[in-house]
N, C-alpha and C positions, 0 to 999 in steps of 0.2 A: 756677574749679572746672568748667570746661566739658568739653572733650573727654577729659581724663584720667579722667573717671568713666564713660565711655560704652562701654568695650570689655570684654566678659565675660572673666572670669578663665580659663575653660576654654580659650579660644582662645590663651592665652599659655603654658599649660603645655606643655612640650616645646620651646620656643624658648630655646635655651641661649646665644644670642649675647650677649656682654658682660654675663653675669650678675654681679650683686653677690655677693661672697663673704660668707657669713654666719658669724659666730663666736659662741661661748658659747651662752647659752640660745637666742638667735635661730636657731641652726642645728639645734636639736632638732626632732623631728617635730611637736610641738604648736605650735611658734612659726614654722615655716618655711612661708610661703604657697605654696610650690611643692608641698607635700605635702597629700594628701587629708585627713589627720587635722586639720590646721589649718583647712581649709575647713569641716569639720563642727563644729569647736569654734566657729567664727565663726557657723555656722548656729544654734547654740543661743542665742547673744547676739541674733542677728537675730530669732529667734522670740519672745524675751522683750521685744523692743522695744515691742510693742503690748500686753503683758500688763496694764499698769496702765490703759490706755485702755479695754480691753474689760471689765476688772473694774469700773471706775467707771461705764461706760456704762449697765449694768443695775442700778446701785444702786437706782433707783426701783422696778424690777420686784421686787427682793428684799424691799423694804420698803413695798410698795404699801399694805397695810392700815394700817401705822403712819403713813405719810406723809399719807394721806387723813384719818385721825383727828387726828393731832397738828397738822396745818396747817389743818384744817377746810376742805378743798377737795373739789370734785367729781371725777368720773372724767375729764371733759373737761379740767379744769385740770391734773390729774395727767398726762395724756398730752401736755400742752403741754411738759413737760420733755423729751420725746423730739423734739417738733417744733422747739423752740428749739435743740436739738443739731443738727438736720438743716438748718435754714434757711441758716446761713452756708455750708454745704458745697454748696448748690446752685450757688454761684459759686466759692467759694474752693477747692474740690477741683480744679476745672479750672485755676485760676490757680496752685494749689499744684503741679500737675504741670508747668506752664510754668516756675515758679520753680525747680523741681528740674532741669528740662532745660536752662534757659537762664541762670539767675542764681546761685542758691545752690549748685547741685550737691546730690547726695543726702546728703552728710555733714552740711553745715551745715543743710540743710532739715530733716533728721530731728531735730536738736538743737532748732531753733527751734520746731518743731511739738510736741515733747515738753514744752517750757517752757509753751506755751499750754495743753496738757492739764493740767499740774500746777496752774497758776494758776486755771484754770477750776474744777477740783474744790475748791480752797480757797475760792473765792468762793461756790460752790454750798453748801458746808458752812457757811460763815459766814451765808448767808441763812437756812438752817434753824436755826442756833443762836440767831439773833435774831428768828426768825419773820417774815422779810421775804420774801414770795413773789416779789416783783419781782426781788430780788437773786439768788434761786435761779435765776430764768429767765436773768438776766445771766450767771451762772456757767455754766449749760448752754450758752449761746451761745458764750462764750469757750472752753469745753471742746470744743465742736464745731469751732471754728476749727482747732484742732490735731488732733483725733481722726481724722478721715477723711484729712486731708492726711498724717498720720503713716502711715496705711495705704498711701497712694500711695508714700511713701518706702520703706516696707518691701518693697512689691512690686518697686520699682525696684532695690533692693539684691539681691533674690532673683534677678532676671534677670541682673544684673551679675556675680554670683558663680557662678550655676548654670545659665546658659542652655545648653540641650542636653537630653540624655536624662533628666536628674534633675529637671527643673523641676516636673513635676506632683507628684512626691513632696515637693519643697521647699515648694510652695504648700500641700500637704496638711498638712505639719508646722507651717507658720506658722498655718494655720487651727486646728490642734489646740491649739497653745499659747495662741492667743487665746481659744479656747473653754474651756480650762482656767481662764483668768482669769474668764470669765463664770460657769463652774460653781462655782468657789470662792466667788465673790460670792453666788450664789444660796443656797449652803448655810451660809455663816458670818455673813452680815450680820444676819440675823434673830436668831440665837443671841447675837451680840454685843449687839444692842439689848436683848434680854431680860436679859442678864447685867448691863448697866449700868443697867437700869431700877430696880434697888434703890437706886442712889445718885442718879440723875438722872431727871427726869420730862419727858414731853411733847417739845416741839420742841428743848429743850436737849439731851436725850438723843439725839435724831435728829441734831443737828448734830455732836455728839462722835463718833458712829458714822461719819458721813460724813468727818470729819477723819481718822479711823483708816484708812478706805478710801483716802484720798489718799496714804497712804504707798506704795501700789503705783505711783502715778504718779511719785513720786520715784525709785523703783527703775528704772522704764522710762527715765527721763531719764539715769540712770547708764549704762544699756545703750546709749543713743544716743551718749553721749560715748565709751564704750569702742569701739563699732563704728566711729565716725568715726576714731579713732586707728589701729585695725588696718587699716581700708580705705586710709587714706593711706599707711601703711607698705607695704601690698601694692602700691599703685601705684608706689611708689619702687623696690621690690625687683624687681618684674616689669616695670618700665619701661612701665607702661600709659599714662603721660602722653605718651610718645614715639610710641605706636602707635595713638592714637585716630583716628577717622575725620575729625575736624575739622568734622563736620556739626553744625549748630545748628538747633533747632526754630524755625520761623517761624509767626506766628499764622495766616497764610494757608494753611499746610499742613493745618489742620483741615478746610478745604473740599475737600481732596483725599483724605481718609480714605475707604477703601472702604466699600461698603454693609454688609459683614460687621461692621464696627466698630459701626455704629448698630444692627444687629440684636442684637449682643452687649449693647449698652446696654439695649435693650428687654427682653431676657430677664432681665437683671440686676435692673431695677427691678420688673418684674411678679412675679418670684419672691420677692425679698426683702421686699416689702411684705406678703406673706402669712406671713412667718416672724417678723420682729422685732416688729411691732405686736401680733401674737397673743401672743407671749411676754410682752410688756409688760403685757398685760391678763389673762394666763393664770391668775394666782394666784386671783383672785376667780371666774373661770370654773370652775375645778376645785372650789372651795369650794361654789359654787351648784349646779352640775349633778350632781356626784358626792358631795356632802355630805362632802368631805374637810376635816380640820382644817388650819389654816394651814401647819403644818410639812409635812404630807404633800402638800398642794397645791404647796408650793414645790419639794419633791423631784420631783414629776411635771413641773412647769413647767421644771425645769432639765435634764430628760432629753435634750432635743435637744442641749444643749451638752455634756453628759456623753458621750453616744454619739459625737458628732462629734469630741470631743477624742481619743477612742481610734481611731475609724474613719478619720479624714481622712488620716493618713499611710499607712494600709494601702491605701485606695482610690487615693491618689496614686501609690503604688508600682505598684498594679495597672494604672492607666491608663498609666503610663510603659511597662509591659511590653506592653500591648495596643494603645495608641493609640485611635483611634476616639472622639475627644473629644466630637463632636456626639451620637453614640449615647448616651454616658453622661449628657450633659446632658438629652436627651429622657427617658431612664429616670428620672433624678432628679425631673423635673417630674411625670411620670406617677404615681410612687409617692407624692409629696407630695399630689397631688390625692386619691388614695385615702385618705390619712391624715386630711385635713381632712373628707372625706366621712364617715368613721367617727365623728369627733368631733362632727360636726353632726347626723347622722341615726341614731345608735345609742348604746347605753349599754354597749358593749364596754369592758372595762377600759382606761382611757386610757394605761396603761403600754405597751400594744401599739402604739397609734397614735403616741405621742410617741417611743418608741424607734425605730420604723420611720422616722418623720420625720427623726430624727437621722441615720440611715443615708443617707436620700435627700439630705438637705442636704449631707452630707459628699461624696457622689458628685458632686453638681452643682458645688459650690465647687471641688473638686479638678480638675474637667475644664474649667470655664468660664474662670477667670481666666488660666491659662497660654495660652489660645488667642490672647490679644491680642499676645503676643510673636511669633506667626506671621503677623500681619496688617500690621504696620508696621515700619519700621527702628527700631533700638534708640534712636536719638537722639530719637524721637518717643514712646517708650513711656511715659515719665512723664506726658505730656500725655494719652495714651489712657486710662491708668488714672485720671487725674484726671477726665476726662469721664465715665467709667463711675461713679466715686464721686459725681460731681455729680448725674447723672441719678438714681442710686439714692437720694440724699438728698432730691432734690426729691420723689420718690415717698413716701419715708418721712415727710417733713415734713407733706405733705398728708394722707396716709392715716392717720397717727397721730391727727391731729385728727378726721378723719372717723370713724375707728374709735371714738374716745371718745364722739362724738356719737351714733353708732349704738347703742352700748351704753346710753347714758343714755335714748335715746328708744324703742328697739325691742328691745333685749336681744341675747343672744349668738347666737341661731340665725341672725338676719339677718346678723350680723357674719361668721359662717362662710360663708354664701352669697356674701357680698361678697368674701371671700378666695378662694373657689373660682373666681369670675369672673376674678380677676387671674391665678390659676394657669393657667387655660385660655388666657389671652392669652400667658403665658410659653411654653406648649406650641406655640401658633401661631408665635411668634417662632422657636422651636427648629426647627420644620419648615421655615420659610422660610430659616433659616440653612443648613440642610442642602441645600436646593434651589439657593440662590445659590452656595454653595461647590462643589457638584457641577458646576454650569455653568461654573465657573472652574477645574476640574481636580481638585477634591476634596482640596485640601491640608490642610484642617483636620480631615478625618475619615480621614486615612491611618492604616494600621496602623503599629505601632511599627517593624516591619521595613522597610516601604517608606519611612517617614520617615527612618530611619537611612541607608538607601541613598541617598536624595536628598541628605542632608547630606554624606555622603562624596563624592558626585559634585561638589557645590559646592566642597568643600575641595580636591579634585583640580584643579579649574579655577583656583582662587585664585592659586597661584604664578605662572601665566602672565600673569594680569592685574596682579599686584603683585609684579614681580620684585625680589629682594633685591639691592641694589647694594653 
């Protein structure tokens, strides 16, 4: 599965030499991989690949009150569910990227990681059903083995099929669908729990609700299988296996990654630790500070996901048209600092802060992740995304535990100051990324027009370097 999966589809469209003749249904617009419609239908499957993973990732946040009461655990133990998810990904995301680049390929890798996600959710639900806290932690660990590596596979698929002017929009759409999963989870898991509470009680009810949530993981596994089939078919029809670069990632290549890759990792971890752990603890925060009932608190807590689900593809499209990725990253960090400041030091309606944070999060994610594709060759891309996910999960594993301890010991005001410090570090990283990139020609912060001109110039040179025989 090596080189045949490493050449983007867009580079092949327009090459009509020795094309396979398609007949029947395969020749229609939806089934022909040479046509734009087929690519966008594949994009839908690609976006749904991580739906189940994101839906189940925040099951604890949606059921925070119920979990703490039914399992008789503290906030620190509750946040350990997020830490156990993140710990395996400190290492496995990196190796997941290497496995995708060098061993499995993106197709088999996505299927394997989807299986881990499904099995992990089943174990987690079983632990709740039998009131075995340690088994729930094991389940989250197994779930984590697959969850972040599946995101690496999804990112690699996106670059393979859409590398070029559409990539920011594609990343935005992927984020949107993922956050739809998180949003649906936030808004239906508690009502399902309440509905079943008439027939089941305590941890038994909790386990059944988590089993129901596991159905979304099965759905995502089916998407991985479907995507693998269509990707292999496109490789055959477009003869991508015959046109790959033949280059293979080497472990020592990591030492040659540019400084911009490591600054990207710094921004990633410093920003995301101020988002996900906060949402994980947000339900009780909004109940305590604003005297909201659990239903209203859940609605407010899910606003970041709801807004980002709608706004991410819009901002992705906007960034595709304007370029200037680093500018958008800086803007996203600055706005998020303002949102956390309002939550910490004012009593302004939290709908304002959380909605704005959702917009800022959408801007940053849509601009941040596609930049990796401009930093390294494509055969190293899975590894770079793996490193980014690994560093992010190291931060999330540690900060989730620390955040729980801060709440138990000092309360939510100190927690917000803690998050603001991390966001300031993300801003420093963004400024450094701009300065380093500017010193090297400013490639990452080019406008869309200049980036397009640069790409066209490279394509005009390519026939002389690789003549067709």
